N, C-alpha and C positions, 0 to 999 in steps of 0.2 A: 455523469456530472450532476451535482446536486442543484436544486433550485436556487435562484438568486436570492440573497438575503433581503429583508425589508429595508426601506430607506432609513438611513442613520439620522436620528432626530437631532444630533449635534450639529448638523449642517456641514460636516466635513466628509471628504471622500472616504468610502468604506475600505479602500486598499491601504494596508498598513504602511506601505512605502511612499504613499502620496500624501493623504490627509489634508488635501487642499480644500479651501472653502468652495462650496457648491453653489451654483446659481439658483435663483428661485424658479418655481414652476411656470412662470409666465403669467400674462394677463388673463388667459383663459383658465387658469387653475390646473388641476390634474395632480397626479401623483408626484411627490417631490423626488428629485434625483438621489440615487444611492451612490453613484460613482461620477467621476468627471465625464461629461458628455463628449468633449472634444479632444482631450489630451491623449496622446499616443506615446508609447515607449519604444526602445530599440526593437526592431523586428516588426513594427506596425501593430503591436499588441495594445489593447486598451486597458484601463484600470480594472474594469469589470472582468476581462479575460484573465488578467494576472491574479486577481483576487480568487477567482475560481481555481486557477492552477495552484495557488498557495494552499487552498483547502485540500485539494487532491494530493498535494505533496505531503501535508501533515497526515492524511489518512494512510498513504502508502508507506511512509517511514515510521509512523507511530510516534509516541512521545519522545523516545530515545533519539530517533533520527532527527526530529525537529529540534531537540536541544543541541545536538552536535552541529547542525546547520546554523542555529542561532549563535553558538559559540564562535564559529568561523567568521560569520559576518560581523559580530561584535568586535572581534580582534582586528579585523580589517578597518572597521569604522574608527576604533580607538587610535590605530596607527595614523590614519588620515587626519584625525583631529589633532594629534600631537604635531604633525608636520604643518598643518594649516596655521596654527598660532604663531610660530617663529617666522614663517614666511610673511604673514600679514604685518608683523612688527617691522621686519626689515624693509618691506615695501613702503610702509608708512614713513620710516626714517629716511629712505632714499627720496621719497616725494617731498618731505619737509626740507631736505638738503637742497633739492633742485629748486624749490621756491626761494630759499634763502640766497642761493647763487644768482637767481634771476634778479632779485631785489638789489644785490650788491652791484651787479653789472649795470642795472638801470641807474642806480645812484652814481656809479663812477662815470657813466656816459653823461648824466646830467651835470655832474661837476665839470667834466671836460668841456661840454658845450658852454657852460656859464663862463668858464675861464677864457675860452676863445672869444666869446662875445665882449667880455671886459677888455681883452687885449685889442680887439678891433676898435672899441670905443676910445680907449686910451692908447693912441698910437705911440705916444712917447714912452710908454711902459711895455711895448710889444715884446721886446726881447725877454723881459722878466716874466711877462704873462705866458709867453710861449714856453719858457723853461718850466714855469709852474704847471702849465697844462701837460707838458711832456712827462714831468714827474708824476703828476696825477694819473695820466694814462698808463704809465709804466707800473705805478702802484696798483691801479685797477687790474691791469693785465696779470700782474703777479698774484693778486688776490684771486683772480679767475683761475689761473693755473693751479694755485694751491687748492682752491675749492674743487676744481675738476679732479685733481689727484685724490683728494679726500673722497669725492663721490665714486671715483673708479675703485678705490680700495673698498668702500662700502659695498659696491656692486659685486666685486669679486668675493667678498666675504659672504654676501647673500647667496651668490651662486654656489659657493662651497657648502653653505648650510642646506641649500635646496638639494644639492647632490647627495649629501649625507642622509637627509631625511628621506629622499626617494629610495636610496639603497636600503635603509631600515624598513621602509614600507614594503618594498619588494621582498625582503627577507621574511617579514611577517606573513605576507600573502603566500609565499612559497611554503612556509611552515604550516600554515593553515590548510593549504592544498594537500600537503603530504599527510597531515593528520586525518583529513576528511577521506582521502583515498584509502588509508589504512583501516579506518572505521568501516567504510563501505565494503572492503575486502573481507573484514571480519564478519560483518552481518551476512554477506553472501555465503561464506563458508558455513556459518551456523545454520542458515536456511537450507543449504544443500544437505547438511547432516540430518536435520530434522525431517526433510522430505524423504531421504533414503531410508531412515528409520521407520517412517510411516508406511512407506511402500513395503518394506520387509514384513512389518507386523501385519499389515492388511493381507499380504499374500499368504503368510503362514496361517492366519485365522481363516481365510477362505478355503485353503487346502484342507485344514482340519474339519471345518464344517462340511465340506463336500464329502470327505471320507466317512464322517459320522452319518451323514444322510444316506449315502450309498449302502452302508452297513445296515442301517435301520430298514431301508427299502428291501434289501435281500432277506433280512429276517422276517419282515412282514410277508413277503412272497412265499417263503418256505412255510410259515405258519398257515397261510391261506390254503396252500396246496395240501398240507397235512389235514386241515379241517375238512376240506372237500373230500379227501379220501376216506376219512372216518365217517363222514355223513353218508357216503355211498355204501360203506360196509354196513352201517346201521340200517339203511333203507333195505338192503338185501335181506338182512336177518328178519326185519319186520315182515317183509313179503313172505318169507319162508314160514314164519310163525303163523301168519294168516292162512296160508295154504294148508298147513297141518291142522289148524282148528276147523277149517271148512271140511277137510276130509274126515275129521272125527265126527262132525255133526252128520255128515252124509252116511257114515258107517252106522251111526246110532239109529237112523230112521229107515234103513233098508227093509227091514222086515219086522212087523209087529209080532210075528209068530216066534221069533227067536229072541223075544224081549228078555225073558228070564236068563237065558244063556248069555245074552249080550250085556246084561246089567253090569257084570264085573268089568267087561271090556269097556263099556261106555263110561263107567266111573274113572277108569284109567285114562281114557281119551279126554274126559272132562278135565282131569288134573293137568294133562298135557296142554290143553287149550288155555287153562288159567296161567300155566307157566309161560306159555307163548305170549299171552296178553301182558303179563308182567314184564317179559323181556322187551315187548314192543314199547311199553311205557318207559322202561329204562333207556331204550334206544332213542325214543323221542326226546327224553330229557338231555341225553348226551348230544343229540343233534342241536337242540336249542342252545346248549352250552357252547358247542362249536360255532354256531352262528354268532353268539355274543362275542366269542373270542375273535372271530373274523371281523366283526364291526369295530372292536377295540383296536385291532391291528390296522384297519383302514384309517381310524382316527389318528393313530400314531404316524401313519404314512403321510397323512395330510399335514400334521404338525411338522414332520421332517421337511416336507416341501416348503412350508411357510418359513422355517428356519433358514433353509437354503436361499429362499428369496430375500430374507433379511440380510444375510451375509453378502449376497450379490449387490444389494443396495449400498451396503457399507463399502464394498469395493469401488462402486461408482463414486461414492463420496470421497474416498481416498484419492481416486483419480482426479476429481475436481480440486481437492486440496493441492495436489501436485501441479495442476495447471496454474492455480493461483500463485504457487511458489515460483514457478517458472516465469510468470508475468512480473512478479516482484523482482526477480533476478534481472530481467531485462530492463526494468526501470532503474534499478541500482546501477547497472552498467552504463545507461544513458547519463545518469547523474554524475558518475565518476568521470566520464568523458567530458562533460560540461565543466567540471572542476579543473581538469587538466588542460582545457583549451585556453590559450593565452590570448585574451582580447582586452580592450579598454573599457568594456561595458561593466556596469555594476554586477558583482558576483551573484547576489541573491536574485536580481532581475533576470540574469541569464539562466539561472536554474529554473525559475518559474516559467520562462519562455520555452525551455526544453521540455518540461513536463507538460505544458499546454499543447505543444506540438505533438507529443506522443499520445495524449488523451484524444486529440482531434483525429489522429491517424487510426486509433482503435475504434 
């Protein structure tokens, strides 16, 4: 989870679903608040926790997933706003009608009381006053009944409007849930396809690299074996040439008395010694060439091992990518379950709470 953002200089809560005014830092000063210090949401989550979960949700779903979620919540909010305005108007009309009825009843009661008082004062006109009071009472009662019938009709109409608005809002929410579930399924299928392709490609690449490395190792071993055999052969020829030259020198110095007779033989042996020395030089050059070839083959073997190590590292990276894809799949599954879960909580708040719970569990 990332570090908490710096305090909002606007003085409003940093959680986009709250944005309530923040209290001051207090008489002792200190760092200003970035989120509401006391407010909690359903599930006991604070504004700071839900803001962190909102950032994690945007990171997990990417720009496309955030846009889809924003579309769903915007649709639900628009439907709720469409319902709220007619209901508020109907309630205001009913309240006004109730006040008007109360005033008419009070006025009728006042008139009746005034008539009764006048009848009591003027006993001679009691019958007429009582008749007038009865008529006034009956008229007031008729007005009350008429007003009550009108109010009942208005209430029934308001209830009908509320029922229709609620049905429309539920239909919009259900459509939004269905669209979100379809989008989540599509994203998960795409992720599965990409992960499977990455696995196949990585496995094929590793197998090819392993085969090439093994072939290069075998070739290097064969070349080293051949070079060692050639070096041994040249060493034997050099030793034989040295022995022949030494024998020739010994034969030339055996007897000074046979010098004249041995001059021809010595010359022949001298030629043979020179030929042996030349063969020895050739053998030495071939041996050096063989050693250089062996060193080159050893270098190629080291490069092959390095290449094999790089392919092994790539395989590990592919495994890490697969693990991240599996984690994203689990998150998408949890989000889909949250979308399909029928509760009265705010949809976006419930999604953030689910993601926060999963991040805390990880």
